[in-house]
Backbone as a chain_set.jsonl record, in Angstrom:
{"seq": "XXXXXXXXXXXXXXXXXXXXXXXXXXXXXXXXXXXXXXXXXXXXXXXXXXXXXXXXXXXXXXXXXXXXXXXXXXXXXXXXXXXXXXXXXXXXXXXXXXXXXXXXXXXXXXXXXXXXXXXXXXXXXXXXXXXX", "coords": {"N": [[44.051, 102.366, 13.371], [41.971, 103.46, 10.73], [41.676, 104.96, 7.427], [39.06, 105.732, 7.314], [38.396, 106.13, 10.025], [40.08, 108.304, 10.614], [38.958, 110.168, 8.919], [36.408, 110.48, 10.027], [37.069, 111.576, 12.548], [38.245, 113.944, 11.657], [36.024, 115.196, 10.454], [34.373, 115.53, 12.713], [35.914, 117.262, 14.308], [36.103, 119.459, 12.601], [33.551, 120.412, 12.666], [33.221, 121.971, 14.883], [32.228, 125.12, 15.96], [33.723, 128.168, 14.809], [36.429, 127.527, 15.711], [36.981, 125.131, 14.506], [38.385, 124.626, 12.071], [40.966, 125.424, 12.764], [41.496, 123.586, 14.82], [41.506, 121.146, 13.387], [43.644, 121.557, 11.611], [45.7, 121.838, 13.457], [45.669, 119.338, 14.756], [45.99, 117.344, 12.706], [47.704, 118.522, 10.902], [46.683, 119.608, 8.628], [44.047, 119.22, 6.144], [44.224, 116.864, 4.782], [43.923, 113.329, 4.686], [46.036, 110.934, 5.243], [49.179, 109.228, 5.015], [50.815, 110.772, 6.761], [48.844, 111.706, 8.486], [47.948, 109.369, 9.795], [50.3, 108.618, 11.113], [50.644, 110.762, 12.883], [48.329, 110.461, 14.413], [48.873, 107.971, 15.638], [51.137, 108.662, 17.131], [50.074, 110.562, 18.953], [48.265, 108.906, 20.349], [49.992, 107.039, 21.373], [51.634, 108.496, 23.07], [49.849, 109.505, 24.907], [49.18, 107.82, 27.283], [51.65, 108.018, 28.625], [51.888, 110.722, 29.162], [49.743, 110.96, 30.899], [50.749, 109.35, 32.946], [52.895, 110.923, 33.842], [51.456, 113.108, 34.855], [50.13, 111.824, 36.956], [52.352, 111.165, 38.516], [53.262, 113.749, 39.254], [51.066, 114.528, 40.755], [51.213, 112.67, 42.869], [53.659, 113.442, 43.962], [53.014, 115.994, 44.951], [51.083, 115.243, 46.813], [52.715, 113.828, 48.54], [54.295, 115.83, 49.458], [52.564, 117.654, 50.758], [50.891, 116.062, 52.266], [48.354, 113.571, 52.449], [45.969, 114.002, 53.791], [45.71, 116.687, 53.854], [44.587, 118.825, 52.061], [44.542, 121.601, 51.734], [47.048, 122.53, 52.23], [47.952, 123.227, 54.745], [50.23, 123.885, 57.403], [52.07, 121.073, 58.057], [54.474, 119.675, 58.586], [55.526, 117.685, 60.189], [54.267, 115.306, 59.589], [54.745, 114.766, 56.918], [56.855, 113.021, 54.692], [60.032, 113.703, 53.52], [61.459, 113.673, 50.187], [64.41, 111.886, 49.361], [67.208, 113.401, 47.976], [69.094, 112.051, 46.328], [67.846, 109.658, 45.398], [65.631, 110.733, 44.134], [66.873, 112.237, 42.078], [68.197, 110.161, 40.724], [66.009, 108.613, 39.822], [64.745, 110.517, 38.175], [66.703, 110.926, 36.177], [66.726, 108.377, 35.007], [64.067, 108.29, 34.043], [64.134, 110.424, 32.194], [66.014, 109.439, 30.345], [64.696, 107.135, 29.37], [62.32, 108.299, 28.343], [63.489, 109.934, 26.428], [64.493, 107.996, 24.632], [62.025, 106.91, 23.842], [60.786, 109.18, 22.629], [62.602, 109.575, 20.545], [62.172, 107.286, 18.972], [59.425, 107.655, 18.375], [59.288, 110.161, 17.029], [61.383, 110.258, 15.159], [61.566, 107.756, 13.895], [58.868, 106.773, 13.03], [57.624, 104.683, 11.63], [58.6, 102.332, 12.577], [57.404, 100.375, 14.321], [54.921, 99.953, 13.215], [51.946, 98.538, 11.75], [51.785, 97.35, 8.501], [49.309, 97.077, 7.308], [47.722, 99.241, 7.813], [48.219, 101.088, 5.852], [47.075, 100.338, 3.505], [45.175, 101.215, 0.711], [41.696, 102.05, 0.877], [39.174, 99.932, -0.415], [36.014, 99.596, -1.35], [34.826, 97.515, -2.715], [36.063, 95.099, -2.322], [37.112, 92.62, 0.042], [39.493, 93.179, 2.58], [42.765, 91.576, 2.791], [43.622, 90.831, 5.362], [41.294, 90.354, 6.705], [39.922, 88.329, 5.461]], "CA": [[43.068, 103.298, 12.853], [41.864, 103.436, 9.277], [41.395, 106.252, 6.818], [37.69, 106.065, 7.687], [38.436, 106.697, 11.369], [40.684, 109.637, 10.546], [37.987, 111.051, 8.267], [35.357, 110.769, 11.01], [37.624, 112.509, 13.531], [38.403, 115.232, 10.972], [34.699, 115.799, 10.307], [33.896, 115.957, 14.032], [36.664, 118.448, 14.738], [35.82, 120.604, 11.733], [32.195, 120.88, 12.942], [33.232, 122.884, 16.029], [32.123, 126.492, 15.437], [34.795, 129.165, 14.905], [37.792, 127.01, 15.866], [37.075, 123.8, 13.916], [39.465, 124.562, 11.082], [42.241, 125.505, 13.49], [41.678, 122.303, 15.509], [41.872, 120.111, 12.415], [44.998, 121.81, 11.114], [46.649, 121.562, 14.528], [45.7, 117.911, 15.046], [46.485, 116.533, 11.599], [48.639, 119.224, 10.043], [45.955, 119.967, 7.416], [42.808, 118.468, 5.951], [44.448, 115.605, 4.07], [43.957, 112.12, 5.497], [46.978, 110.053, 4.56], [50.24, 108.611, 5.802], [51.197, 111.672, 7.862], [47.719, 111.748, 9.424], [47.965, 108.166, 10.619], [51.47, 108.666, 11.998], [50.376, 111.727, 13.947], [47.33, 109.834, 15.277], [49.54, 106.953, 16.443], [52.018, 109.332, 18.096], [49.24, 111.114, 20.026], [47.701, 107.839, 21.167], [51.079, 106.349, 22.057], [52.162, 109.357, 24.123], [48.797, 109.82, 25.872], [49.361, 107.171, 28.587], [52.852, 108.503, 29.299], [51.548, 112.044, 29.688], [48.914, 110.687, 32.073], [51.641, 108.841, 33.984], [53.619, 112.074, 34.394], [50.515, 113.862, 35.683], [49.935, 111.054, 38.193], [53.569, 111.347, 39.308], [53.236, 115.095, 39.841], [50.027, 114.491, 41.784], [51.738, 111.936, 44.025], [54.695, 114.268, 44.594], [52.364, 117.034, 45.747], [50.481, 114.593, 47.979], [53.79, 113.479, 49.461], [54.814, 117.079, 50.019], [51.608, 118.306, 51.655], [50.152, 115.085, 53.05], [47.111, 113.223, 51.768], [44.811, 114.521, 54.516], [45.935, 118.115, 53.99], [44.434, 119.375, 50.713], [44.718, 123.049, 51.709], [48.451, 122.873, 52.404], [48.206, 123.768, 56.087], [51.542, 123.444, 57.894], [52.051, 119.743, 58.671], [55.772, 119.099, 58.229], [55.848, 116.523, 61.008], [53.662, 114.112, 59.02], [55.181, 114.557, 55.542], [58.19, 112.456, 54.546], [60.69, 114.35, 52.375], [62.171, 112.824, 49.239], [65.864, 111.987, 49.413], [67.584, 113.988, 46.689], [69.806, 111.091, 45.483], [66.901, 108.765, 44.737], [64.828, 111.55, 43.229], [67.697, 112.534, 40.907], [68.419, 108.902, 40.014], [64.765, 108.276, 39.129], [64.509, 111.489, 37.103], [67.634, 110.636, 35.076], [66.207, 107.188, 34.328], [62.855, 108.658, 33.304], [64.519, 111.24, 31.039], [66.661, 108.58, 29.346], [63.668, 106.298, 28.738], [61.45, 109.153, 27.533], [64.275, 110.34, 25.261], [64.453, 106.876, 23.679], [60.66, 106.838, 23.321], [60.578, 110.293, 21.699], [63.426, 109.329, 19.361], [61.458, 106.316, 18.134], [58.146, 108.21, 17.916], [59.395, 111.306, 16.134], [62.368, 110.061, 14.088], [61.312, 106.492, 13.201], [57.487, 106.41, 13.382], [57.187, 103.458, 10.951], [59.357, 101.2, 13.088], [56.559, 99.34, 14.916], [53.569, 100.023, 12.667], [51.426, 97.457, 10.936], [51.632, 97.868, 7.14], [47.917, 97.0, 6.867], [47.114, 100.557, 7.961], [48.502, 101.926, 4.706], [46.412, 99.807, 2.317], [44.053, 102.083, 0.333], [40.377, 101.446, 1.052], [38.46, 99.516, -1.622], [34.743, 99.085, -0.84], [34.337, 96.384, -3.505], [36.762, 93.856, -1.989], [37.434, 92.437, 1.454], [40.948, 93.189, 2.77], [43.37, 90.265, 2.996], [43.757, 90.475, 6.769], [39.975, 90.006, 7.232], [39.441, 87.104, 4.793]], "C": [[43.101, 103.247, 11.345], [41.676, 104.851, 8.748], [39.976, 106.699, 7.172], [37.663, 106.716, 9.066], [39.019, 108.096, 11.384], [39.725, 110.629, 9.901], [36.876, 111.439, 9.238], [35.861, 111.777, 12.041], [37.792, 113.888, 12.916], [37.063, 115.935, 10.834], [34.155, 116.294, 11.648], [34.607, 117.224, 14.501], [36.314, 119.664, 13.898], [34.42, 121.159, 11.967], [32.129, 121.823, 14.142], [33.192, 124.319, 15.502], [33.362, 127.33, 15.743], [36.201, 128.573, 14.937], [37.991, 125.641, 15.225], [38.225, 123.651, 12.942], [40.828, 124.586, 11.763], [42.527, 124.191, 14.217], [42.144, 121.216, 14.549], [43.299, 120.317, 11.929], [46.047, 121.576, 12.193], [46.793, 120.064, 14.751], [46.369, 117.111, 13.946], [47.559, 117.225, 10.769], [47.992, 119.639, 8.737], [44.703, 119.127, 7.296], [43.031, 117.135, 5.254], [44.515, 114.451, 5.064], [44.837, 111.136, 4.755], [48.007, 109.511, 5.53], [50.634, 109.485, 6.992], [50.101, 111.762, 8.916], [47.751, 110.549, 10.36], [49.15, 108.161, 11.573], [51.222, 109.614, 13.162], [49.35, 111.161, 14.929], [47.988, 108.809, 16.196], [50.448, 107.586, 17.493], [51.204, 109.889, 19.253], [48.713, 110.01, 20.934], [48.775, 107.053, 21.901], [51.588, 107.176, 23.227], [51.134, 109.664, 25.209], [48.967, 109.144, 27.226], [50.589, 107.665, 29.341], [52.631, 109.899, 29.874], [50.685, 111.889, 30.943], [49.763, 110.183, 33.237], [52.435, 109.97, 34.636], [52.697, 112.897, 35.295], [50.234, 113.143, 37.003], [51.152, 111.206, 39.101], [53.626, 112.701, 39.98], [52.209, 115.154, 40.969], [50.54, 113.795, 43.047], [52.818, 112.746, 44.733], [54.075, 115.368, 45.45], [51.664, 116.442, 46.965], [51.546, 114.265, 49.008], [54.327, 114.729, 50.156], [53.862, 117.669, 51.051], [50.868, 117.334, 52.56], [48.79, 114.831, 52.441], [45.878, 113.756, 52.486], [44.892, 116.036, 54.673], [45.787, 118.794, 52.626], [44.656, 120.879, 50.63], [46.168, 123.472, 51.898], [48.767, 123.513, 53.738], [49.495, 123.141, 56.623], [51.432, 122.099, 58.616], [53.354, 119.021, 58.345], [56.102, 117.845, 59.023], [55.318, 115.24, 60.384], [54.145, 113.802, 57.612], [56.611, 114.026, 55.521], [58.866, 113.094, 53.338], [61.334, 113.318, 51.452], [63.668, 112.975, 49.475], [66.347, 112.404, 48.033], [68.308, 113.002, 45.78], [68.829, 110.213, 44.713], [66.0, 109.528, 43.77], [65.605, 111.843, 41.952], [67.926, 111.282, 40.068], [67.174, 108.5, 39.224], [64.497, 109.228, 37.974], [65.439, 111.256, 35.919], [67.155, 109.411, 34.304], [64.973, 107.485, 33.503], [63.206, 109.461, 32.067], [65.195, 110.403, 29.958], [65.616, 107.735, 28.624], [62.726, 107.127, 27.872], [62.187, 109.666, 26.301], [64.306, 109.25, 24.207], [63.069, 106.763, 23.044], [60.399, 107.942, 22.305], [61.4, 110.113, 20.433], [62.72, 108.359, 18.419], [60.194, 106.937, 17.553], [58.321, 109.28, 16.85], [60.376, 111.098, 14.983], [62.11, 108.797, 13.277], [59.88, 106.02, 13.46], [56.996, 105.126, 12.716], [57.785, 102.2, 11.558], [58.464, 100.07, 13.596], [55.146, 99.306, 14.346], [53.222, 98.795, 11.844], [51.215, 97.985, 9.525], [50.2, 97.807, 6.627], [47.263, 98.376, 6.921], [47.299, 101.436, 6.742], [47.911, 101.371, 3.417], [45.251, 100.728, 1.968], [42.718, 101.34, 0.455], [39.75, 101.133, -0.297], [37.142, 98.898, -1.166], [34.238, 97.848, -1.579], [35.059, 95.08, -3.189], [37.076, 93.832, -0.492], [38.954, 92.431, 1.619], [41.488, 91.805, 3.113], [43.413, 89.868, 4.467], [42.414, 90.125, 7.409], [39.485, 88.684, 6.648], [39.799, 85.855, 5.556]], "O": [[44.153, 103.014, 10.751], [41.536, 105.806, 9.512], [39.714, 107.893, 7.314], [36.992, 107.729, 9.264], [38.515, 108.977, 12.081], [39.681, 111.797, 10.289], [36.451, 112.594, 9.269], [35.154, 112.729, 12.372], [37.517, 114.895, 13.567], [36.969, 117.139, 11.068], [33.544, 117.361, 11.712], [33.977, 118.142, 15.026], [36.236, 120.778, 14.417], [34.12, 122.265, 11.517], [31.081, 122.418, 14.394], [34.031, 124.697, 14.685], [33.964, 127.204, 16.809], [37.087, 129.077, 14.246], [39.056, 125.042, 15.377], [38.957, 122.663, 12.982], [41.735, 123.849, 11.377], [43.668, 123.729, 14.233], [43.065, 120.459, 14.856], [44.074, 119.364, 11.844], [47.165, 121.162, 11.887], [47.906, 119.565, 14.918], [47.233, 116.281, 14.226], [48.259, 116.564, 10.001], [48.708, 119.997, 7.802], [44.335, 118.407, 8.224], [42.094, 116.344, 5.147], [45.091, 114.579, 6.145], [44.423, 110.566, 3.745], [47.737, 109.356, 6.721], [50.772, 108.986, 8.109], [50.391, 111.882, 10.106], [47.6, 110.695, 11.573], [49.017, 107.741, 12.723], [51.557, 109.297, 14.303], [49.478, 111.353, 16.138], [47.701, 108.773, 17.392], [50.522, 107.1, 18.622], [51.583, 109.72, 20.411], [48.714, 110.159, 22.156], [48.501, 106.459, 22.944], [51.939, 106.622, 24.268], [51.508, 110.046, 26.318], [48.905, 109.83, 28.247], [50.573, 107.726, 30.571], [53.133, 110.218, 30.951], [50.878, 112.602, 31.928], [49.521, 110.55, 34.387], [52.625, 109.972, 35.853], [53.106, 113.334, 36.371], [50.113, 113.784, 38.047], [51.008, 111.359, 40.314], [53.998, 112.799, 41.149], [52.456, 115.76, 42.011], [50.325, 114.278, 44.159], [52.892, 112.743, 45.962], [54.554, 115.644, 46.55], [51.646, 117.058, 48.031], [51.317, 114.404, 50.209], [54.759, 114.674, 51.307], [54.299, 118.134, 52.104], [50.267, 117.763, 53.544], [48.136, 115.76, 51.966], [44.839, 113.945, 51.855], [44.217, 116.608, 55.529], [46.774, 119.293, 52.085], [44.935, 121.39, 49.545], [46.49, 124.65, 51.743], [49.738, 124.26, 53.858], [49.801, 121.989, 56.319], [50.782, 121.996, 59.657], [53.335, 117.882, 57.88], [56.892, 117.02, 58.563], [55.877, 114.172, 60.633], [53.972, 112.676, 57.146], [57.475, 114.523, 56.244], [58.324, 113.032, 52.234], [61.706, 112.227, 51.886], [64.143, 114.075, 49.76], [65.938, 111.821, 47.03], [68.16, 113.092, 44.561], [68.972, 110.043, 43.502], [65.651, 109.016, 42.707], [65.06, 111.713, 40.855], [67.859, 111.334, 38.84], [67.284, 108.087, 38.069], [64.067, 108.796, 36.904], [65.011, 111.375, 34.771], [67.178, 109.41, 33.073], [64.839, 106.99, 32.384], [62.647, 109.22, 30.997], [64.97, 110.636, 28.771], [65.646, 107.63, 27.398], [62.369, 106.7, 26.774], [61.581, 109.819, 25.241], [64.163, 109.533, 23.017], [62.956, 106.543, 21.838], [59.85, 107.679, 21.235], [60.938, 110.465, 19.348], [62.675, 108.584, 17.21], [59.914, 106.768, 16.366], [57.577, 109.303, 15.869], [60.212, 111.709, 13.926], [62.406, 108.767, 12.083], [59.692, 104.959, 14.056], [56.033, 104.53, 13.196], [57.496, 101.099, 11.089], [58.749, 98.904, 13.32], [54.261, 98.691, 14.939], [54.097, 98.109, 11.316], [50.522, 98.989, 9.357], [49.895, 98.425, 5.607], [46.342, 98.649, 6.151], [46.602, 102.442, 6.604], [48.212, 101.88, 2.337], [44.416, 101.008, 2.829], [42.634, 100.146, 0.168], [39.785, 101.955, -1.212], [37.142, 97.783, -0.644], [33.306, 97.196, -1.109], [34.698, 94.041, -3.741], [37.275, 94.868, 0.143], [39.643, 91.741, 0.867], [40.77, 90.964, 3.654], [43.257, 88.691, 4.791], [42.386, 89.646, 8.543], [38.701, 87.986, 7.292], [39.465, 84.751, 5.124]]}, "num_chains": 1, "name": "protein.A"}
């Protein structure tokens, strides 16, 4: 993402009546578009798929608990297969360790995997080096 993209997103969010200013300050931490803005944007976009994955996992767990043909939760224990607690605990520990490593990288070392091109100030009179 570029400073232009962050500016467009800031303008779109600030145009929302009544809560636009609050949305912008929550999303970016203020109205400035700079290094902190880009890091926060990358963190949100990096964590988005993992949050979606967790929601899918919760959905599958509820389907496994109630049965896929039983959306109302009517008693159908004979058809539902219970999770074995050992494998569930083992998987949860692995997920927590991996997510802990991911959060450590995202929140403590956000520059670790970034492209330095994103921090070049925009100059409309010259073509950037990575495009030439």
